[in-house]
Biotite code that builds the C-alpha atoms (Angstrom):
import biotite.structure as struc

atoms = struc.array([
    struc.Atom([0.141, -0.082, -0.268], chain_id="A", res_id=1, res_name="UNK", atom_name="CA", element="C"),
    struc.Atom([1.420, 3.353, -1.162], chain_id="A", res_id=2, res_name="UNK", atom_name="CA", element="C"),
    struc.Atom([0.132, 6.918, -0.628], chain_id="A", res_id=3, res_name="UNK", atom_name="CA", element="C"),
    struc.Atom([1.260, 9.978, -2.595], chain_id="A", res_id=4, res_name="UNK", atom_name="CA", element="C"),
    struc.Atom([2.393, 13.113, -0.299], chain_id="A", res_id=5, res_name="UNK", atom_name="CA", element="C"),
    struc.Atom([0.565, 16.582, -1.672], chain_id="A", res_id=6, res_name="UNK", atom_name="CA", element="C"),
    struc.Atom([4.440, 17.600, -2.912], chain_id="A", res_id=7, res_name="UNK", atom_name="CA", element="C"),
    struc.Atom([4.630, 14.444, -5.310], chain_id="A", res_id=8, res_name="UNK", atom_name="CA", element="C"),
    struc.Atom([0.974, 14.920, -6.597], chain_id="A", res_id=9, res_name="UNK", atom_name="CA", element="C"),
    struc.Atom([1.341, 18.354, -7.432], chain_id="A", res_id=10, res_name="UNK", atom_name="CA", element="C"),
    struc.Atom([4.593, 17.642, -9.016], chain_id="A", res_id=11, res_name="UNK", atom_name="CA", element="C"),
    struc.Atom([3.223, 14.802, -10.995], chain_id="A", res_id=12, res_name="UNK", atom_name="CA", element="C"),
    struc.Atom([-0.130, 17.104, -11.787], chain_id="A", res_id=13, res_name="UNK", atom_name="CA", element="C"),
    struc.Atom([2.422, 20.068, -13.555], chain_id="A", res_id=14, res_name="UNK", atom_name="CA", element="C"),
    struc.Atom([4.349, 17.915, -15.062], chain_id="A", res_id=15, res_name="UNK", atom_name="CA", element="C"),
    struc.Atom([1.397, 16.346, -16.881], chain_id="A", res_id=16, res_name="UNK", atom_name="CA", element="C"),
    struc.Atom([-0.375, 19.555, -17.802], chain_id="A", res_id=17, res_name="UNK", atom_name="CA", element="C"),
    struc.Atom([-1.576, 19.694, -21.268], chain_id="A", res_id=18, res_name="UNK", atom_name="CA", element="C"),
    struc.Atom([1.076, 22.680, -21.645], chain_id="A", res_id=19, res_name="UNK", atom_name="CA", element="C"),
    struc.Atom([4.378, 20.651, -20.845], chain_id="A", res_id=20, res_name="UNK", atom_name="CA", element="C"),
    struc.Atom([6.839, 19.990, -23.352], chain_id="A", res_id=21, res_name="UNK", atom_name="CA", element="C"),
    struc.Atom([10.539, 18.577, -23.009], chain_id="A", res_id=22, res_name="UNK", atom_name="CA", element="C"),
    struc.Atom([13.237, 18.764, -25.475], chain_id="A", res_id=23, res_name="UNK", atom_name="CA", element="C"),
    struc.Atom([15.520, 15.319, -26.000], chain_id="A", res_id=24, res_name="UNK", atom_name="CA", element="C"),
    struc.Atom([18.343, 16.761, -23.415], chain_id="A", res_id=25, res_name="UNK", atom_name="CA", element="C"),
    struc.Atom([16.008, 16.829, -20.658], chain_id="A", res_id=26, res_name="UNK", atom_name="CA", element="C"),
    struc.Atom([14.061, 13.563, -21.328], chain_id="A", res_id=27, res_name="UNK", atom_name="CA", element="C"),
    struc.Atom([16.890, 11.459, -21.614], chain_id="A", res_id=28, res_name="UNK", atom_name="CA", element="C"),
    struc.Atom([18.041, 13.106, -18.286], chain_id="A", res_id=29, res_name="UNK", atom_name="CA", element="C"),
    struc.Atom([15.018, 11.515, -16.933], chain_id="A", res_id=30, res_name="UNK", atom_name="CA", element="C"),
    struc.Atom([15.364, 8.066, -18.474], chain_id="A", res_id=31, res_name="UNK", atom_name="CA", element="C"),
    struc.Atom([18.643, 7.480, -17.511], chain_id="A", res_id=32, res_name="UNK", atom_name="CA", element="C"),
    struc.Atom([17.946, 7.066, -14.146], chain_id="A", res_id=33, res_name="UNK", atom_name="CA", element="C"),
    struc.Atom([15.582, 4.556, -14.742], chain_id="A", res_id=34, res_name="UNK", atom_name="CA", element="C"),
    struc.Atom([16.722, 0.973, -14.408], chain_id="A", res_id=35, res_name="UNK", atom_name="CA", element="C"),
    struc.Atom([14.078, -0.690, -16.103], chain_id="A", res_id=36, res_name="UNK", atom_name="CA", element="C"),
    struc.Atom([14.568, 1.536, -19.799], chain_id="A", res_id=37, res_name="UNK", atom_name="CA", element="C"),
    struc.Atom([16.035, 0.076, -22.765], chain_id="A", res_id=38, res_name="UNK", atom_name="CA", element="C"),
    struc.Atom([17.398, 2.922, -24.492], chain_id="A", res_id=39, res_name="UNK", atom_name="CA", element="C"),
    struc.Atom([14.540, 3.686, -26.718], chain_id="A", res_id=40, res_name="UNK", atom_name="CA", element="C"),
    struc.Atom([12.659, 6.891, -26.869], chain_id="A", res_id=41, res_name="UNK", atom_name="CA", element="C"),
    struc.Atom([8.963, 7.464, -28.114], chain_id="A", res_id=42, res_name="UNK", atom_name="CA", element="C"),
    struc.Atom([8.345, 9.781, -30.871], chain_id="A", res_id=43, res_name="UNK", atom_name="CA", element="C"),
    struc.Atom([8.251, 13.244, -29.752], chain_id="A", res_id=44, res_name="UNK", atom_name="CA", element="C"),
    struc.Atom([4.623, 14.987, -30.074], chain_id="A", res_id=45, res_name="UNK", atom_name="CA", element="C"),
    struc.Atom([5.900, 17.988, -31.634], chain_id="A", res_id=46, res_name="UNK", atom_name="CA", element="C"),
    struc.Atom([8.427, 17.513, -34.609], chain_id="A", res_id=47, res_name="UNK", atom_name="CA", element="C"),
    struc.Atom([8.803, 20.951, -35.557], chain_id="A", res_id=48, res_name="UNK", atom_name="CA", element="C"),
    struc.Atom([10.133, 23.651, -35.316], chain_id="A", res_id=49, res_name="UNK", atom_name="CA", element="C"),
    struc.Atom([12.365, 21.064, -32.861], chain_id="A", res_id=50, res_name="UNK", atom_name="CA", element="C"),
    struc.Atom([11.405, 17.508, -31.239], chain_id="A", res_id=51, res_name="UNK", atom_name="CA", element="C"),
    struc.Atom([9.486, 18.116, -27.925], chain_id="A", res_id=52, res_name="UNK", atom_name="CA", element="C"),
    struc.Atom([7.915, 15.525, -25.703], chain_id="A", res_id=53, res_name="UNK", atom_name="CA", element="C"),
    struc.Atom([4.950, 16.036, -23.591], chain_id="A", res_id=54, res_name="UNK", atom_name="CA", element="C"),
    struc.Atom([5.488, 15.294, -19.765], chain_id="A", res_id=55, res_name="UNK", atom_name="CA", element="C"),
    struc.Atom([2.584, 12.534, -20.305], chain_id="A", res_id=56, res_name="UNK", atom_name="CA", element="C"),
    struc.Atom([4.974, 10.666, -22.577], chain_id="A", res_id=57, res_name="UNK", atom_name="CA", element="C"),
    struc.Atom([7.642, 10.505, -20.096], chain_id="A", res_id=58, res_name="UNK", atom_name="CA", element="C"),
    struc.Atom([5.700, 10.010, -17.153], chain_id="A", res_id=59, res_name="UNK", atom_name="CA", element="C"),
    struc.Atom([3.832, 6.791, -19.055], chain_id="A", res_id=60, res_name="UNK", atom_name="CA", element="C"),
    struc.Atom([7.747, 5.511, -19.408], chain_id="A", res_id=61, res_name="UNK", atom_name="CA", element="C"),
    struc.Atom([8.564, 6.701, -16.191], chain_id="A", res_id=62, res_name="UNK", atom_name="CA", element="C"),
    struc.Atom([5.816, 4.284, -14.453], chain_id="A", res_id=63, res_name="UNK", atom_name="CA", element="C"),
    struc.Atom([5.911, 0.413, -14.311], chain_id="A", res_id=64, res_name="UNK", atom_name="CA", element="C"),
    struc.Atom([3.497, -0.885, -16.380], chain_id="A", res_id=65, res_name="UNK", atom_name="CA", element="C"),
    struc.Atom([2.350, -3.587, -13.786], chain_id="A", res_id=66, res_name="UNK", atom_name="CA", element="C"),
    struc.Atom([0.512, -0.510, -11.348], chain_id="A", res_id=67, res_name="UNK", atom_name="CA", element="C"),
    struc.Atom([-2.851, -1.286, -10.494], chain_id="A", res_id=68, res_name="UNK", atom_name="CA", element="C"),
    struc.Atom([-5.089, 1.810, -8.546], chain_id="A", res_id=69, res_name="UNK", atom_name="CA", element="C"),
    struc.Atom([-8.096, 1.093, -6.807], chain_id="A", res_id=70, res_name="UNK", atom_name="CA", element="C"),
    struc.Atom([-9.632, 3.889, -5.619], chain_id="A", res_id=71, res_name="UNK", atom_name="CA", element="C"),
    struc.Atom([-11.669, 3.665, -2.232], chain_id="A", res_id=72, res_name="UNK", atom_name="CA", element="C"),
    struc.Atom([-12.517, 5.677, 0.553], chain_id="A", res_id=73, res_name="UNK", atom_name="CA", element="C"),
    struc.Atom([-14.283, 4.821, 3.609], chain_id="A", res_id=74, res_name="UNK", atom_name="CA", element="C"),
    struc.Atom([-16.992, 7.033, 3.189], chain_id="A", res_id=75, res_name="UNK", atom_name="CA", element="C"),
    struc.Atom([-17.592, 6.304, -0.305], chain_id="A", res_id=76, res_name="UNK", atom_name="CA", element="C"),
    struc.Atom([-17.251, 2.511, -0.900], chain_id="A", res_id=77, res_name="UNK", atom_name="CA", element="C"),
])
């Protein structure tokens, strides 16, 4: 069981907003810290004037594929 602290939740929200774009170097710097990264990068969301990746694309690479989310609350079962 794992909960998200407010700082983490705020950072994830800002990182995955619609207007967040990252350049190749920024994406590479983030992905280098992943032990599971196979060296492949997704296609950039924007190609011109320069390749840009969205925060959502990068976040999808960071989160492992076997994550399950169960949303429950004691007052709203």
